N, C-alpha and C positions, 0 to 999 in steps of 0.2 A: 476435533482437529484443532480447535483453538481459534485465535484471532490473528495469528501471525501471517502476514502476506508472504513472507519468505517461505514459511513452512507449507502454506497452501500452494504456492507456486512450485515448489519442489515436488509436491505430490502430483500436481497437474502435469508437470514436465515428464513424469513417468508415462503419461498417456500421450503427451504432445511435446516431444523433445525441443521444439523451437522455443518453447516458453522458458527453458532453462537460461538462455542468454539474457532474457528480460528480467529475471529475478533480482539481479543486483541493482538494476535501475529502479525497480519498484520497491526495493527494500526500505527506502526512506519512509515509506508509509507506516512502517512499524514504529518509527520513532515518534509518531503523533498520537499513538493510541493511549498511553497512560498519561504522559505529561500534559496533554491538552485538556484532560478531563478533571484533573485534581489540582487544587490550589497549591498543594505541597509536592507536586510531581516534578518540580524543577528545583535544583539547589539554588538558594539565594535569589529567587525571582518567582513571578507568577505568570501563568500562561498568557494572560491578557497583555503583558508587556513584551513577551517574546514572540508570540505567534500573531502576525499581522495579516492584513488582507492579501498581500503578495504571497505570503507563505500558504495561506488558505487556497488561493487560486492555483498555485503550483501543485499542492496536494490533490486538489480536485481534478486537475488535468491528468495526473498520474493514475488516480482511481478510475477515471474514464478510460484510460488506456487499458487498464486491467479488464474492465468490463467488456470493452470492445474486443479484446483478444479472446476472451473466453466465449463471447457470443459467436465470434467468427469460427472458433474451433467447433462449437456445437452445431452451427449451421452447416459446416462442411462435413461433419460426421453423419448427418442425416441421410 
């Protein structure tokens, strides 16, 4: 399935339609996958100068939202 949060969210939304509306909100997580890992992932800069602690905290909150939503879905499905 890959690593795309958007793609995974769309797949999950086929089973839980309420996730569809969250996909756009969580899509920003996809923008962190490649550029943050490679020194040449950003044009004319390096990740260490672009991604700071505030950005990291924001990404972490979004990732926690995703995990919480999926855990809730599976706990309700049992």
